[in-house]
N, C-alpha and C positions, 0 to 999 in steps of 0.2 A: 148494889148500886150505891154510888157515892153522892151525897147531897151537900149543898152549901147551907149550913145552919147558922142562924143568928146566935152569937154568944155574948153580945154586948151592944148597947146603944148609948148615945150621948148627944147633948145639944148645947147650943149657946145662943142667947139673944142679947143684943145691945141694950144698955140701960136706958138710953134715951127713948121716950115714947111720944108719939104724936097722935093725939086723939082727933076724932071727927070735929070736936069743938075747936081744936086748934086750927084745923083746916078751914073752918068757917071764917076765920080771920084772914085767911090767905087767898082764897078763891071764892067764887060765887057758888056756894054749896051749903047744904045743911046736914046735920047729923041724921035726921029722918030720911033724907034723900039717899044718903050713902048706905044706911042700914037696910032700907027697903030694897035697894037694887043689888047690893053685894053681900050683906050680912056682916060687914066689917065695922068695928067700933074704934079700933086703934091699931097702930103698927109700930114696930121697933125700928129705929134709925141708927145707922153707924155713927159713932163719934169720930172726931178728927183722928186719923191714924189707924182706925180700925179698917180691916180689909177682909176679903173672902178667906184668905189663908190664915190670918190671925184668929178669926172666928172659928175656922175649921180646926185649927190646932187645939183650941179649948174643947170643942165638941169631941174631937178624937180622944183627948186625954180622959174625958168623962166616960167614953165608950170603953177604953182600955181598962179603966178602973172597974167598971161594971162587969166586964168579962173576967176580971181576975187574972189577966195574963201580963207578961212583961213585953215592953216595947219591941225587944229583939225577936219576938215570935212572929211579928208581922212580916209577910213575904212580899207584899205588893200594896201600893197606895193608888187609889183611883179617886180623883176629885171631879165632881160634877158641878160645873159653874158656867154661867154666862158672863160673869163679871170678875175675871181674874185680876189680880193686883196689877199685872203688867201683861203686855203682849208676850214677852218672854222674860224670865223663865215662867213656866206654868205654875199654877197655884199648888198642884200636887207636890212639885219639887220644893216649894217654899214650906209646905207642911212637913215634908220629909225632914228638912233641915230643923224645923222647930221641934220636931219629935225626936231629934237626935238619932236618925236612922240612916246614916250614910251608906250608900251602895244599894239600898232597897229600891227597886224599880218604881217609878211614879209617873203618872201621866194624867192629863185632863180629858174629860169628855164634854163637849159642848153640844147639847141637844135641848137648850132652853129649859122650860119647866119640866120636860120629860127626862132630863139628864140623869137624875138619880136612878130611875127605873132602867134606863138604858145601861147605866153603870153596873147595877147589880146583875144584869144579864151577862155582861162581859165578865164580871168576877165569877159568876157561876160556871162559865165555860172553862176558865182557868182551873177552878177547883175540880170540876168533873174530869178534866183531862189529866189531873194529877200533877200539873206543873207547879201549882202553889197550894199551900195548905190553909193559910190564914191571910185574909185580905181585908184591908180597911177601905171602906167606901164612904166618902164624905160629900154631902151636898151643901154648898156654901155660896151665899149671894150677898153682895152689897148693891142690891138692885136700885136702891133709891138714888144712887149716883147717876143713874140714867133717867131720872124722873124730871119732867118739866113741871115745876111747882105752880105754874100758871095754867096748866091744862087740867081742868077739873075732871075730865073723863078718865085720866090715867093716874093722877097724883093721889087719888083716894084709894088706889088698889094695892100698892106695893109696899113691902117691908123687907127688912134685912134679917139675916140669921144663918145658923149652920146646924146641921144634924149629921151624925156619924153612926155607922153600923159596922160591926165586925162580923165577918162570916168565916166559918171554919169548916173544913172537911169533916163529914160525919156520916155514919150509916143510918142515922135517924133522919126522918124527913125534914127538909128545909125548903129551899126554893124548888118548887115542883115544876113550874114552867114560866117562861117569859115570852111576851109577844110584842114585837117592835114594828112601828110603821112610820112613814114620812111621806109628805107630798109637797114638793117645792112650788107647785102651782099656786099655793096659797101664801106665798112668801110676803105679800104686801099687806095682809090684813093685820099683822102684828110684827112690827119691825123697828129696828134702829137704823137710821139712814147711813151712818158711816162708822168705820172702825179704825181707820188709819189716817194719819195727818193729811195725806195727799187726797183723801176722799172728802175731807171736811169742807162744808160750804157754810158761809156765814149766815145765809138766809135759811139754812136747814140744819140746825144744831143736832148733835147725836143724842136725841132723846127717844124714849119709847113712844111709838105712835101706834094706835090701835083703832080698828073699825069694830066697835064693840058688838053690834048686832050680828055681824058676819062671824066674828069669833065665837059668840055664844051658840049660834046655829050650828057651826061646824063642830064645836066641842061636844055638844050633846049627842050628835049623830056618831061622830068618830069614837067617842068613849063608850057609848052604848054598844056599838058594834064590836069593840075589842073586849068588852065584858062578855058578850055572847060567845065570841071566839074562844076566850079562856075557858068558859064553862064547857063548851062543846069539846074542846081539845082534851079535857080531863074527865069527860063523861060525868059531869056534875050537874046538879040542878041548882036553882037559885037559893033554895033553902039550905044548901050545904055550906054556904059561906057564913062564918061567924062574925067577921068584921070587915067593913069597907074602910080602907085607908086611902082617901083620895087626895089628889093635888088640890090645894086650898086656893082656888081661883075665884069662885063665885058660889054663894050658897044656893042659888037657883039651879045652877048646873049640878051641884052635888045632890040636891033633893031629887032632881030628875033621874039621876043615875041610881039613887037608892030605890026609887019607885020601880025602875026597870029591873033591879035585882030582887024586888019584893022584900026589901030589908028595911026595918024601921030605923028612923033617924037616931035612936038611942044605940044602934049598932054601927054607927058611922063615927069615925074619929075626926073631930072638928077642932081646928086651932084658928080658923079664919077670923073669928070675932076679935081675938086679941093680937093676932100676928099679921093679918092681911095675906097677900100673895107673896110668898118668899121664893117663888120659882123652884129651882132644883133642890132647895132646902126644905120645901114644905112637907113632902112625904116623910123624910127621916125625922123631922121635928115632930110630926104627928105620931109617928111610930114610937119614938122615944117617950113621949108623954104618956101614951096608953100603956106601955110596958111598965113604966115607973109608977104609975098610979094604980096598977094592978088590974086594969080592965082586961088586958090581953094576957092570957095564960098559956102555958106550954100545951101544945097540941091544938090550939086554935088555928082555924084556917082563915088567912088574911088575903083579901084581894086589894092589891096596890094598883093605882092607875094615875096617869098624868098626861097632860097635853100642853104643848108650848109652841112658840114661834118656830117657823120652819116650812110647813108645819110638821111637828113631830108628836107622836103619841105612843103610849106603851102601857102594858099591864104586866103584873106578876102575881102568880098564885104562890103563897108562902105559908108553910106550916111553921108556926112559932114553937 
């Protein structure tokens, strides 16, 4: 059997940081209120000229360096993003140009915060089929460009950044299984009202709007179910998972999932406090951090999960 094995990871976070104390001066909120409800203390914000693709290029270069391969060994680029630089060309094509890889196929996947897990599922199919050997998957978001800084229910949540992972064909275990879901009936509980000039309404600017309680309730149930699905599919028990690498949306959601997995919080990779919710970038950012600081070791079993607007949600069982 051929697996898609992680051979390198990389990340990038913008230098500009907005703390909860900074937000206290902008909206009616407090550091205590934000931390209690979300677990977030600060978030990174793109500078002028920084984009999803520019951040993704840096993260990708770091992953390539970590893998010890040459650029021209990459066969395919997949970019997971909700905030591409432009409607067209796609962010993946701009990353391809920045990495000097002309001719290498490149495309975007838009599945909101679940986009990275969706993307590694697609990459896995290409590798298992034998079509490609080495695939670069990047999750990159300039999400704060969609934030209404006068809406205290959303502006406290989101941040920007990029994470990249290189997968290569291997006979050693890698991606074991992926599980993808979506339900468009919940489209209105987390949404941006318009995406094209003809859809724009002056009284309804294109900002992120969220019904927080409904999102929380749906996320806990959907992610709990996909965790159970992943374990059952692989004939595994909760104690078989070494690390939970969750989408960094809300600490209360993550704690509920850890409890469902019967895994202690010290076996959960958290970046939420320092990075906020970076959407499709959050899982690869967390993964890169844990690999680089030595917590995640070769042979460890990782459960990746994410949920985002759409609604889309997904999980992946990965042996590092």
